ZAFI-823885 format. One record per atom (N, C-alpha, C, O, CB): residue in one letter; atom name; x, y, z. Coordinates in nm, 2 decimals. Atoms other than C-alpha are relative to their C-alpha. Glycine has a CB too. Example, Ala and Ser with C-alpha at 12.3 -4.5 7.8 and 13.67 -1.06 7.14 Angstrom:
2
(A; N; (0.09; -0.12; 0.00)) (A; CA; (1.23; -0.45; 0.78)) (A; C; (0.09; 0.12; 0.00)) (A; O; (0.19; 0.12; 0.07)) (A; CB; (-0.10; 0.00; 0.12)) (S; N; (-0.09; -0.11; 0.00)) (S; CA; (1.37; -0.11; 0.71)) (S; C; (-0.08; 0.11; 0.08)) (S; O; (-0.03; 0.22; 0.09)) (S; CB; (0.04; 0.05; -0.14)) 
//
This chain:
116
(X; N; (-0.08; -0.05; 0.08)) (X; CA; (0.84; 5.90; -1.20)) (X; C; (-0.07; 0.06; -0.14)) (X; O; (-0.12; -0.01; -0.23)) (X; CB; (0.09; -0.11; -0.01)) (X; N; (0.04; -0.04; 0.19)) (X; CA; (0.73; 6.13; -1.52)) (X; C; (0.13; 0.05; -0.08)) (X; O; (0.24; 0.08; -0.04)) (X; CB; (-0.13; 0.17; -0.01)) (X; N; (-0.08; -0.03; 0.08)) (X; CA; (0.90; 6.20; -1.81)) (X; C; (-0.08; 0.07; -0.06)) (X; O; (-0.20; 0.04; -0.06)) (X; CB; (0.06; -0.09; -0.07)) (X; N; (0.08; -0.06; 0.12)) (X; CA; (0.81; 6.47; -2.08)) (X; C; (0.11; 0.02; -0.12)) (X; O; (0.23; -0.02; -0.11)) (X; CB; (-0.08; 0.17; 0.05)) (X; N; (-0.08; -0.07; 0.09)) (X; CA; (0.96; 6.61; -2.39)) (X; C; (-0.02; 0.11; -0.02)) (X; O; (-0.14; 0.13; -0.01)) (X; CB; (0.01; -0.04; -0.10)) (X; N; (0.01; -0.09; 0.00)) (X; CA; (1.02; 6.91; -2.44)) (X; C; (0.01; 0.09; -0.16)) (X; O; (0.13; 0.05; -0.19)) (X; CB; (0.08; 0.01; 0.10)) (X; N; (-0.06; -0.08; 0.15)) (X; CA; (1.05; 7.15; -2.84)) (X; C; (0.03; 0.14; 0.10)) (X; O; (-0.04; 0.20; 0.17)) (X; CB; (-0.14; 0.03; -0.17)) (X; N; (-0.03; -0.14; -0.02)) (X; CA; (1.26; 7.44; -2.76)) (X; C; (0.05; 0.06; -0.11)) (X; O; (0.13; 0.01; -0.19)) (X; CB; (0.09; 0.02; 0.10)) (X; N; (-0.01; -0.06; 0.12)) (X; CA; (1.27; 7.71; -3.01)) (X; C; (0.12; 0.14; 0.01)) (X; O; (0.12; 0.25; 0.07)) (X; CB; (-0.15; 0.03; -0.05)) (X; N; (-0.08; -0.17; 0.00)) (X; CA; (1.54; 7.98; -3.07)) (X; C; (0.05; 0.02; -0.14)) (X; O; (0.01; -0.06; -0.22)) (X; CB; (0.16; 0.03; 0.11)) (X; N; (0.00; -0.04; 0.13)) (X; CA; (1.70; 8.15; -3.36)) (X; C; (0.14; -0.05; -0.04)) (X; O; (0.23; -0.05; 0.04)) (X; CB; (-0.03; 0.15; -0.02)) (X; N; (-0.08; 0.09; 0.07)) (X; CA; (1.94; 7.98; -3.59)) (X; C; (0.14; 0.04; 0.05)) (X; O; (0.24; -0.04; 0.05)) (X; CB; (-0.02; 0.01; -0.14)) (X; N; (-0.11; -0.03; -0.06)) (X; CA; (2.20; 8.20; -3.45)) (X; C; (0.05; -0.04; 0.11)) (X; O; (0.17; -0.02; 0.13)) (X; CB; (-0.01; 0.10; 0.00)) (X; N; (-0.02; 0.03; -0.16)) (X; CA; (2.21; 8.09; -3.11)) (X; C; (-0.02; -0.18; 0.02)) (X; O; (-0.01; -0.24; 0.12)) (X; CB; (-0.14; 0.11; 0.09)) (X; N; (0.03; 0.14; -0.03)) (X; CA; (2.12; 7.72; -3.18)) (X; C; (0.14; -0.04; 0.06)) (X; O; (0.12; -0.15; 0.11)) (X; CB; (-0.07; -0.10; -0.14)) (X; N; (-0.12; 0.11; -0.01)) (X; CA; (2.49; 7.59; -3.10)) (X; C; (0.03; 0.03; 0.16)) (X; O; (0.07; -0.06; 0.23)) (X; CB; (0.16; 0.03; -0.11)) (X; N; (0.03; -0.01; -0.16)) (X; CA; (2.46; 7.79; -2.73)) (X; C; (-0.08; -0.07; 0.04)) (X; O; (-0.04; -0.16; 0.11)) (X; CB; (-0.05; 0.11; 0.06)) (X; N; (0.08; 0.07; -0.04)) (X; CA; (2.13; 7.66; -2.69)) (X; C; (0.01; -0.15; 0.01)) (X; O; (-0.05; -0.21; 0.10)) (X; CB; (-0.08; 0.03; -0.07)) (X; N; (-0.01; 0.14; 0.00)) (X; CA; (2.24; 7.31; -2.76)) (X; C; (0.09; -0.02; 0.08)) (X; O; (0.07; -0.13; 0.15)) (X; CB; (0.04; -0.05; -0.12)) (X; N; (-0.09; 0.04; -0.09)) (X; CA; (2.54; 7.32; -2.56)) (X; C; (-0.08; 0.01; 0.14)) (X; O; (-0.08; -0.08; 0.23)) (X; CB; (0.13; 0.08; -0.01)) (X; N; (0.04; 0.00; -0.15)) (X; CA; (2.35; 7.47; -2.25)) (X; C; (-0.10; -0.11; -0.01)) (X; O; (-0.11; -0.17; 0.10)) (X; CB; (-0.06; 0.15; 0.05)) (X; N; (0.13; 0.15; -0.03)) (X; CA; (2.07; 7.18; -2.29)) (X; C; (0.08; -0.12; 0.03)) (X; O; (0.04; -0.21; 0.11)) (X; CB; (-0.11; -0.05; -0.16)) (X; N; (-0.08; 0.13; -0.04)) (X; CA; (2.36; 6.91; -2.29)) (X; C; (0.08; 0.00; 0.10)) (X; O; (0.13; -0.11; 0.14)) (X; CB; (0.08; -0.03; -0.09)) (X; N; (-0.11; -0.01; -0.13)) (X; CA; (2.57; 7.06; -2.00)) (X; C; (-0.13; 0.03; 0.15)) (X; O; (-0.10; 0.02; 0.26)) (X; CB; (0.14; 0.17; -0.03)) (X; N; (0.11; -0.05; -0.12)) (X; CA; (2.22; 7.17; -1.77)) (X; C; (0.00; -0.17; 0.06)) (X; O; (0.03; -0.28; 0.02)) (X; CB; (-0.20; 0.07; -0.08)) (X; N; (0.01; 0.15; -0.09)) (X; CA; (2.16; 6.90; -1.52)) (X; C; (-0.17; 0.02; -0.01)) (X; O; (-0.24; -0.03; 0.08)) (X; CB; (0.09; -0.01; 0.21)) (X; N; (0.17; -0.05; -0.04)) (X; CA; (1.77; 7.03; -1.59)) (X; C; (-0.07; -0.11; -0.11)) (X; O; (-0.18; -0.15; -0.11)) (X; CB; (-0.05; 0.20; -0.04)) (X; N; (0.14; 0.06; 0.13)) (X; CA; (1.68; 6.82; -1.94)) (X; C; (0.14; -0.09; -0.07)) (X; O; (0.26; -0.05; -0.07)) (X; CB; (-0.10; 0.18; -0.16)) (X; N; (-0.10; 0.08; 0.14)) (X; CA; (1.87; 6.56; -2.19)) (X; C; (0.00; 0.06; -0.14)) (X; O; (-0.11; 0.07; -0.18)) (X; CB; (-0.06; -0.17; -0.03)) (X; N; (0.02; -0.03; 0.11)) (X; CA; (1.92; 6.68; -2.50)) (X; C; (0.04; -0.14; -0.11)) (X; O; (0.13; -0.22; -0.10)) (X; CB; (0.07; 0.14; -0.02)) (X; N; (0.02; 0.13; 0.09)) (X; CA; (1.82; 6.44; -2.80)) (X; C; (0.02; 0.02; -0.17)) (X; O; (0.05; -0.06; -0.26)) (X; CB; (-0.17; -0.06; 0.03)) (X; N; (0.00; 0.01; 0.15)) (X; CA; (1.80; 6.59; -3.13)) (X; C; (-0.02; 0.16; -0.02)) (X; O; (-0.07; 0.23; 0.06)) (X; CB; (-0.14; -0.10; -0.07)) (X; N; (0.02; -0.13; 0.05)) (X; CA; (1.80; 6.92; -3.32)) (X; C; (0.04; 0.02; -0.12)) (X; O; (0.13; -0.05; -0.18)) (X; CB; (0.04; 0.09; 0.07)) (X; N; (-0.02; -0.06; 0.14)) (X; CA; (1.79; 7.12; -3.64)) (X; C; (0.03; 0.14; 0.03)) (X; O; (-0.02; 0.22; 0.10)) (X; CB; (-0.14; 0.00; -0.09)) (X; N; (-0.03; -0.14; -0.04)) (X; CA; (1.97; 7.41; -3.65)) (X; C; (-0.05; 0.09; -0.10)) (X; O; (-0.07; 0.21; -0.06)) (X; CB; (0.16; 0.03; 0.02)) (X; N; (0.08; -0.06; 0.07)) (X; CA; (1.82; 7.54; -3.97)) (X; C; (-0.15; 0.05; 0.03)) (X; O; (-0.19; 0.14; -0.04)) (X; CB; (0.01; -0.06; -0.10)) (X; N; (0.11; -0.05; -0.05)) (X; CA; (1.49; 7.58; -3.80)) (X; C; (0.00; 0.03; 0.12)) (X; O; (-0.10; 0.08; 0.16)) (X; CB; (-0.09; -0.06; -0.01)) (X; N; (-0.02; -0.08; -0.13)) (X; CA; (1.63; 7.67; -3.45)) (X; C; (-0.07; -0.08; 0.07)) (X; O; (-0.11; -0.02; 0.17)) (X; CB; (-0.06; 0.15; 0.00)) (X; N; (0.11; 0.07; -0.08)) (X; CA; (1.42; 7.37; -3.29)) (X; C; (0.09; -0.11; 0.05)) (X; O; (0.19; -0.15; -0.01)) (X; CB; (-0.13; -0.06; -0.08)) (X; N; (-0.12; 0.12; -0.07)) (X; CA; (1.57; 7.10; -3.02)) (X; C; (-0.07; -0.08; 0.08)) (X; O; (-0.13; -0.02; 0.17)) (X; CB; (0.12; 0.06; 0.08)) (X; N; (0.11; 0.10; -0.10)) (X; CA; (1.39; 6.83; -2.84)) (X; C; (0.10; -0.06; 0.09)) (X; O; (0.21; -0.11; 0.06)) (X; CB; (-0.10; -0.15; -0.09)) (X; N; (-0.08; 0.08; -0.13)) (X; CA; (1.51; 6.71; -2.49)) (X; C; (-0.15; -0.03; 0.08)) (X; O; (-0.27; -0.01; 0.08)) (X; CB; (0.14; 0.13; 0.11)) (X; N; (0.12; 0.07; -0.16)) (X; CA; (1.32; 6.55; -2.20)) (X; C; (0.05; 0.05; 0.15)) (X; O; (0.16; 0.09; 0.19)) (X; CB; (0.01; -0.21; 0.02)) (X; N; (0.02; -0.06; -0.14)) (X; CA; (1.27; 6.63; -1.86)) (X; C; (-0.06; -0.11; 0.10)) (X; O; (-0.17; -0.16; 0.08)) (X; CB; (-0.11; 0.13; -0.02)) (X; N; (0.05; 0.10; -0.10)) (X; CA; (1.22; 6.38; -1.56)) (X; C; (-0.04; 0.08; 0.14)) (X; O; (0.02; 0.18; 0.19)) (X; CB; (0.12; -0.12; 0.03)) (X; N; (-0.01; -0.03; -0.12)) (X; CA; (1.08; 6.44; -1.25)) (X; C; (-0.11; -0.07; 0.10)) (X; O; (-0.21; -0.13; 0.04)) (X; CB; (-0.01; 0.13; 0.00)) (X; N; (0.08; 0.10; -0.04)) (X; CA; (0.89; 6.27; -0.95)) (X; C; (-0.13; 0.03; 0.01)) (X; O; (-0.21; -0.06; 0.05)) (X; CB; (0.04; -0.04; 0.11)) (X; N; (0.09; -0.01; 0.00)) (X; CA; (0.61; 6.46; -0.99)) (X; C; (-0.04; 0.11; -0.11)) (X; O; (0.05; 0.15; -0.19)) (X; CB; (-0.04; 0.01; 0.12)) (X; N; (0.03; -0.09; 0.13)) (X; CA; (0.41; 6.70; -1.24)) (X; C; (0.06; 0.15; 0.10)) (X; O; (0.14; 0.22; 0.03)) (X; CB; (-0.24; 0.00; -0.07)) (X; N; (-0.09; -0.11; -0.04)) (X; CA; (0.55; 6.99; -1.02)) (X; C; (0.15; 0.03; 0.01)) (X; O; (0.20; 0.14; 0.04)) (X; CB; (-0.03; 0.02; 0.11)) (X; N; (-0.14; 0.00; 0.03)) (X; CA; (0.92; 6.90; -1.07)) (X; C; (0.03; 0.05; -0.14)) (X; O; (0.10; 0.13; -0.20)) (X; CB; (0.05; -0.16; 0.02)) (X; N; (-0.02; -0.03; 0.15)) (X; CA; (0.85; 6.89; -1.40)) (X; C; (0.00; 0.13; -0.06)) (X; O; (0.08; 0.17; -0.15)) (X; CB; (-0.09; -0.05; -0.08)) (X; N; (0.03; -0.11; 0.05)) (X; CA; (0.70; 7.21; -1.45)) (X; C; (0.10; 0.11; 0.04)) (X; O; (0.12; 0.21; -0.02)) (X; CB; (-0.13; 0.02; 0.03)) (X; N; (-0.12; -0.14; -0.06)) (X; CA; (0.98; 7.43; -1.22)) (X; C; (0.12; -0.07; -0.14)) (X; O; (0.17; 0.01; -0.21)) (X; CB; (0.11; -0.02; 0.26)) (X; N; (-0.10; -0.01; 0.10)) (X; CA; (1.23; 7.23; -1.49)) (X; C; (-0.04; 0.07; -0.12)) (X; O; (0.05; 0.15; -0.15)) (X; CB; (0.03; -0.11; -0.04)) (X; N; (0.04; -0.09; 0.08)) (X; CA; (1.03; 7.39; -1.77)) (X; C; (-0.02; 0.13; -0.01)) (X; O; (0.00; 0.20; -0.11)) (X; CB; (-0.07; -0.03; -0.03)) (X; N; (-0.06; -0.16; -0.02)) (X; CA; (1.03; 7.74; -1.64)) (X; C; (0.18; 0.00; -0.02)) (X; O; (0.23; 0.09; -0.09)) (X; CB; (-0.04; 0.07; 0.17)) (X; N; (-0.14; -0.01; -0.01)) (X; CA; (1.41; 7.67; -1.60)) (X; C; (0.04; 0.06; -0.14)) (X; O; (0.07; 0.17; -0.17)) (X; CB; (0.08; -0.15; 0.05)) (X; N; (-0.01; 0.05; 0.14)) (X; CA; (1.45; 7.57; -1.97)) (X; C; (-0.07; 0.14; -0.03)) (X; O; (0.02; 0.21; -0.09)) (X; CB; (-0.09; -0.15; -0.05)) (X; N; (0.10; -0.12; 0.09)) (X; CA; (1.21; 7.88; -2.09)) (X; C; (0.09; 0.12; 0.05)) (X; O; (0.13; 0.21; -0.02)) (X; CB; (-0.21; 0.03; 0.06)) (X; N; (-0.06; -0.12; 0.00)) (X; CA; (1.40; 8.11; -1.88)) (X; C; (0.18; 0.02; -0.03)) (X; O; (0.25; 0.12; -0.01)) (X; CB; (-0.05; 0.04; 0.15)) (X; N; (-0.16; 0.00; 0.03)) (X; CA; (1.77; 8.02; -2.01)) (X; C; (0.01; 0.09; -0.10)) (X; O; (-0.09; 0.12; -0.18)) (X; CB; (0.07; -0.14; -0.04)) (X; N; (-0.08; -0.09; 0.11)) (X; CA; (1.97; 8.25; -2.24)) (X; C; (-0.04; -0.04; -0.12)) (X; O; (0.00; -0.16; -0.14)) (X; CB; (0.15; -0.01; 0.00)) (X; N; (-0.01; 0.02; 0.08)) (X; CA; (1.86; 8.26; -2.59)) (X; C; (-0.14; -0.09; -0.05)) (X; O; (-0.17; -0.10; -0.17)) (X; CB; (0.12; -0.04; -0.01)) (X; N; (0.09; 0.07; 0.03)) (X; CA; (1.57; 8.06; -2.59)) (X; C; (-0.16; 0.08; 0.00)) (X; O; (-0.21; 0.14; 0.10)) (X; CB; (0.01; -0.11; 0.10)) (X; N; (0.14; -0.06; 0.03)) (X; CA; (1.21; 8.18; -2.75)) (X; C; (-0.09; -0.04; 0.07)) (X; O; (-0.16; 0.03; 0.14)) (X; CB; (-0.03; -0.03; -0.13)) (X; N; (0.11; 0.08; -0.04)) (X; CA; (1.00; 7.94; -2.65)) (X; C; (0.02; -0.14; 0.04)) (X; O; (0.12; -0.18; -0.02)) (X; CB; (-0.09; -0.01; -0.09)) (X; N; (-0.03; 0.09; -0.03)) (X; CA; (0.99; 7.60; -2.48)) (X; C; (-0.15; -0.08; 0.03)) (X; O; (-0.23; -0.04; 0.12)) (X; CB; (0.10; 0.03; 0.09)) (X; N; (0.13; 0.05; -0.07)) (X; CA; (0.69; 7.38; -2.44)) (X; C; (-0.02; -0.13; -0.04)) (X; O; (0.00; -0.18; -0.15)) (X; CB; (-0.12; 0.09; -0.04)) (X; N; (0.05; 0.15; -0.01)) (X; CA; (0.56; 7.03; -2.32)) (X; C; (-0.08; -0.05; -0.15)) (X; O; (-0.16; 0.02; -0.22)) (X; CB; (-0.11; -0.01; 0.13)) (X; N; (0.04; 0.04; 0.11)) (X; CA; (0.49; 6.83; -2.61)) (X; C; (-0.08; -0.16; 0.02)) (X; O; (-0.18; -0.18; -0.04)) (X; CB; (0.14; 0.01; -0.09)) (X; N; (0.04; 0.09; -0.04)) (X; CA; (0.44; 6.49; -2.46)) (X; C; (0.01; -0.04; 0.13)) (X; O; (0.11; 0.00; 0.19)) (X; CB; (0.03; -0.06; -0.07)) (X; N; (-0.04; 0.03; -0.16)) (X; CA; (0.43; 6.34; -2.11)) (X; C; (-0.02; -0.14; 0.05)) (X; O; (-0.11; -0.20; -0.02)) (X; CB; (-0.10; 0.08; 0.10)) (X; N; (-0.01; 0.13; -0.04)) (X; CA; (0.45; 6.00; -1.94)) (X; C; (-0.01; 0.02; 0.15)) (X; O; (0.09; 0.07; 0.21)) (X; CB; (0.12; -0.08; -0.06)) (X; N; (0.02; 0.00; -0.16)) (X; CA; (0.31; 5.98; -1.57)) (X; C; (0.00; -0.11; 0.03)) (X; O; (-0.09; -0.17; -0.02)) (X; CB; (-0.11; 0.05; 0.07)) (X; N; (0.02; 0.14; -0.07)) (X; CA; (0.38; 5.67; -1.39)) (X; C; (-0.11; -0.05; 0.07)) (X; O; (-0.15; -0.16; 0.05)) (X; CB; (0.09; -0.01; 0.09)) (X; N; (0.10; 0.04; -0.04)) (X; CA; (0.09; 5.69; -1.16)) (X; C; (-0.12; 0.01; -0.05)) (X; O; (-0.22; 0.00; 0.02)) (X; CB; (0.01; 0.03; 0.09)) (X; N; (0.09; -0.01; 0.06)) (X; CA; (-0.14; 5.76; -1.43)) (X; C; (-0.01; -0.12; -0.08)) (X; O; (-0.11; -0.15; -0.14)) (X; CB; (-0.01; 0.11; -0.06)) (X; N; (-0.01; 0.13; 0.10)) (X; CA; (-0.06; 5.46; -1.62)) (X; C; (-0.05; -0.11; 0.09)) (X; O; (-0.15; -0.17; 0.06)) (X; CB; (0.16; -0.04; -0.06)) (X; N; (0.02; 0.10; -0.11)) (X; CA; (-0.06; 5.23; -1.30)) (X; C; (-0.13; 0.00; 0.02)) (X; O; (-0.21; -0.10; 0.01)) (X; CB; (0.07; 0.04; 0.14)) (X; N; (0.20; 0.02; -0.02)) (X; CA; (-0.43; 5.34; -1.24)) (X; C; (-0.09; -0.03; -0.12)) (X; O; (-0.21; -0.07; -0.11)) (X; CB; (-0.07; 0.15; 0.05)) (X; N; (0.07; 0.04; 0.15)) (X; CA; (-0.52; 5.30; -1.62)) (X; C; (0.03; -0.12; 0.00)) (X; O; (-0.08; -0.18; 0.01)) (X; CB; (0.05; 0.06; -0.14)) (X; N; (-0.05; 0.15; -0.02)) (X; CA; (-0.37; 4.96; -1.60)) (X; C; (-0.11; -0.07; 0.10)) (X; O; (-0.18; -0.17; 0.06)) (X; CB; (0.17; 0.00; 0.07)) (X; N; (0.10; 0.03; -0.15)) (X; CA; (-0.59; 4.89; -1.27)) (X; C; (-0.13; -0.03; -0.07)) (X; O; (-0.18; -0.14; -0.07)) (X; CB; (-0.04; 0.15; 0.11)) (X; N; (0.14; -0.01; 0.03)) (X; CA; (-0.90; 5.02; -1.45)) (X; C; (-0.04; -0.11; -0.12)) (X; O; (-0.15; -0.16; -0.13)) (X; CB; (-0.04; 0.16; -0.05)) (X; N; (0.02; 0.08; 0.09)) (X; CA; (-0.83; 4.80; -1.77)) (X; C; (-0.04; -0.13; 0.07)) (X; O; (-0.15; -0.18; 0.04)) (X; CB; (0.12; 0.01; -0.09)) (X; N; (0.04; 0.12; -0.05)) (X; CA; (-0.82; 4.48; -1.58)) (X; C; (-0.11; 0.01; 0.11)) (X; O; (-0.12; -0.09; 0.17)) (X; CB; (0.11; -0.07; 0.05)) (X; N; (0.14; 0.06; -0.06)) (X; CA; (-1.16; 4.54; -1.37)) (X; C; (-0.10; 0.03; -0.11)) (X; O; (-0.22; 0.02; -0.08)) (X; CB; (-0.04; 0.08; 0.14)) (X; N; (0.11; 0.02; 0.09)) (X; CA; (-1.32; 4.57; -1.70)) (X; C; (0.04; -0.11; -0.11)) (X; O; (0.15; -0.16; -0.09)) (X; CB; (-0.03; 0.14; -0.08)) (X; N; (-0.03; 0.07; 0.12)) (X; CA; (-1.33; 4.35; -2.04)) (X; C; (-0.03; 0.09; -0.09)) (X; O; (-0.14; 0.08; -0.15)) (X; CB; (-0.07; -0.12; -0.03)) (X; N; (0.04; -0.06; 0.14)) (X; CA; (-1.31; 4.61; -2.31)) (X; C; (0.04; -0.04; -0.12)) (X; O; (0.03; 0.03; -0.22)) (X; CB; (0.04; 0.11; -0.02)) (X; N; (-0.04; 0.06; 0.08)) (X; CA; (-1.18; 4.39; -2.53)) (X; C; (-0.06; -0.13; -0.04)) (X; O; (-0.03; -0.20; -0.14)) (X; CB; (0.12; 0.00; 0.04)) (X; N; (0.05; 0.15; -0.01)) (X; CA; (-1.40; 4.07; -2.46)) (X; C; (-0.07; 0.00; -0.14)) (X; O; (-0.07; -0.12; -0.18)) (X; CB; (-0.11; -0.04; 0.14)) (X; N; (0.05; 0.04; 0.11)) (X; CA; (-1.58; 4.11; -2.80)) (X; C; (0.11; -0.02; -0.15)) (X; O; (0.08; -0.05; -0.26)) (X; CB; (-0.12; 0.09; -0.02)) (X; N; (-0.09; 0.05; 0.09)) (X; CA; (-1.25; 4.07; -2.98)) (X; C; (0.00; -0.16; -0.05)) (X; O; (0.03; -0.20; -0.16)) (X; CB; (0.13; 0.04; 0.04)) (X; N; (-0.04; 0.16; 0.00)) (X; CA; (-1.25; 3.68; -2.90)) (X; C; (-0.16; -0.07; -0.01)) (X; O; (-0.20; -0.17; 0.03)) (X; CB; (0.11; -0.05; 0.17)) (X; N; (0.12; 0.09; 0.05)) (X; CA; (-1.61; 3.64; -3.04)) (X; C; (-0.01; -0.02; -0.15)) (X; O; (0.00; 0.05; -0.25)) (X; CB; (-0.14; 0.07; 0.04)) (X; N; (-0.03; 0.04; 0.14)) (X; CA; (-1.62; 3.41; -3.31)) (X; C; (-0.10; 0.01; -0.10)) (X; O; (-0.08; -0.02; -0.21)) (X; CB; (0.04; -0.13; 0.00)) (X; N; (0.13; -0.05; 0.08)) (X; CA; (-1.97; 3.51; -3.46)) (X; C; (0.01; 0.14; -0.04)) (X; O; (-0.07; 0.20; -0.11)) (X; CB; (-0.13; -0.01; 0.08)) (X; N; (-0.01; -0.14; 0.05)) (X; CA; (-1.83; 3.86; -3.49)) (X; C; (0.09; 0.00; -0.15)) (X; O; (0.19; -0.08; -0.18)) (X; CB; (0.08; 0.09; 0.13)) (X; N; (-0.02; 0.00; 0.12)) (X; CA; (-1.77; 3.96; -3.85)) (X; C; (0.11; 0.14; 0.00)) (X; O; (0.06; 0.22; 0.07)) (X; CB; (-0.14; -0.01; -0.09)) (X; N; (-0.10; -0.08; 0.00)) (X; CA; (-1.44; 4.22; -3.92)) (X; C; (-0.13; 0.14; -0.07)) (X; O; (-0.15; 0.24; -0.01)) (X; CB; (0.15; -0.07; -0.11)) (X; N; (0.08; -0.07; 0.06)) (X; CA; (-1.69; 4.40; -4.13)) (X; C; (-0.14; 0.06; 0.06)) (X; O; (-0.22; 0.14; 0.01)) (X; CB; (-0.02; -0.06; -0.11)) (X; N; (0.13; -0.04; -0.08)) (X; CA; (-1.95; 4.45; -3.91)) (X; C; (0.01; 0.12; 0.11)) (X; O; (-0.08; 0.18; 0.16)) (X; CB; (-0.04; -0.14; 0.07)) (X; N; (-0.06; -0.09; -0.06)) (X; CA; (-1.73; 4.69; -3.71)) (X; C; (0.01; 0.11; -0.03)) (X; O; (0.07; 0.15; -0.13)) (X; CB; (0.08; -0.03; 0.02)) (X; N; (0.02; -0.17; 0.05)) (X; CA; (-1.80; 5.03; -3.69)) (X; C; (0.10; 0.08; 0.04)) (X; O; (0.11; 0.10; 0.16)) (X; CB; (-0.12; 0.09; 0.07)) (X; N; (-0.11; -0.09; -0.08)) (X; CA; (-1.48; 5.25; -3.67)) (X; C; (-0.04; 0.16; 0.00)) (X; O; (-0.08; 0.23; -0.10)) (X; CB; (0.15; -0.02; -0.08)) (X; N; (0.09; -0.10; -0.07)) (X; CA; (-1.58; 5.55; -3.48)) (X; C; (0.15; 0.10; -0.01)) (X; O; (0.15; 0.22; 0.03)) (X; CB; (-0.08; -0.04; 0.18)) (X; N; (-0.14; -0.11; -0.05)) (X; CA; (-1.18; 5.73; -3.49)) (X; C; (0.04; 0.09; -0.14)) (X; O; (0.16; 0.12; -0.15)) (X; CB; (0.18; -0.10; 0.06)) (X; N; (-0.03; -0.09; 0.08)) (X; CA; (-1.21; 5.94; -3.82)) (X; C; (-0.11; 0.11; 0.03)) (X; O; (-0.23; 0.10; 0.01)) (X; CB; (0.00; -0.05; -0.14)) (X; N; (0.12; -0.08; -0.03)) (X; CA; (-1.38; 6.24; -3.71)) (X; C; (-0.07; 0.08; -0.10)) (X; O; (-0.17; 0.14; -0.07)) (X; CB; (0.02; 0.08; 0.10)) (X; N; (0.07; -0.04; 0.14)) (X; CA; (-1.46; 6.37; -4.05)) (X; C; (-0.12; -0.07; -0.05)) (X; O; (-0.22; -0.02; -0.09)) (X; CB; (0.09; 0.00; -0.12)) (X; N; (0.15; 0.10; 0.04)) (X; CA; (-1.71; 6.07; -4.13)) (X; C; (-0.07; -0.04; 0.12)) (X; O; (-0.15; -0.13; 0.13)) (X; CB; (0.02; -0.16; -0.09)) (X; N; (0.09; 0.07; -0.16)) (X; CA; (-1.81; 6.02; -3.73)) (X; C; (-0.13; 0.07; -0.04)) (X; O; (-0.14; 0.18; -0.09)) (X; CB; (0.08; 0.06; 0.20)) (X; N; (0.14; -0.01; -0.01)) (X; CA; (-2.18; 6.02; -3.72)) (X; C; (-0.03; 0.10; 0.12)) (X; O; (0.07; 0.07; 0.20)) (X; CB; (-0.06; -0.15; 0.02)) (X; N; (0.00; -0.10; -0.14)) (X; CA; (-2.26; 6.29; -3.43)) (X; C; (-0.14; -0.02; 0.04)) (X; O; (-0.19; 0.03; 0.14)) (X; CB; (0.04; 0.19; -0.02)) 
//
């Protein structure tokens, strides 16, 4: 099962119609919207990526929708595969080392300060 969030963009004057379409369609689930900005957040579900893409295309083709873009996605099969990969390795073994001091750990998450 895959679940993805979609940001839907429309004109402010069409917001109510688009929200109603999202709420009544069997394609997506309405979660949140901002009428002033003409933005709506919905989710779609599918058995695979192909089904999700088909639903995204249907949303994009709906009346008054300027744009609909996938923002976040959860793919069950990929998660299961990554969990299996983590179970095969010991990526956090160093966390249990008593002689490792926190100030000796080099953080590489900040790209502005990263040594390349």
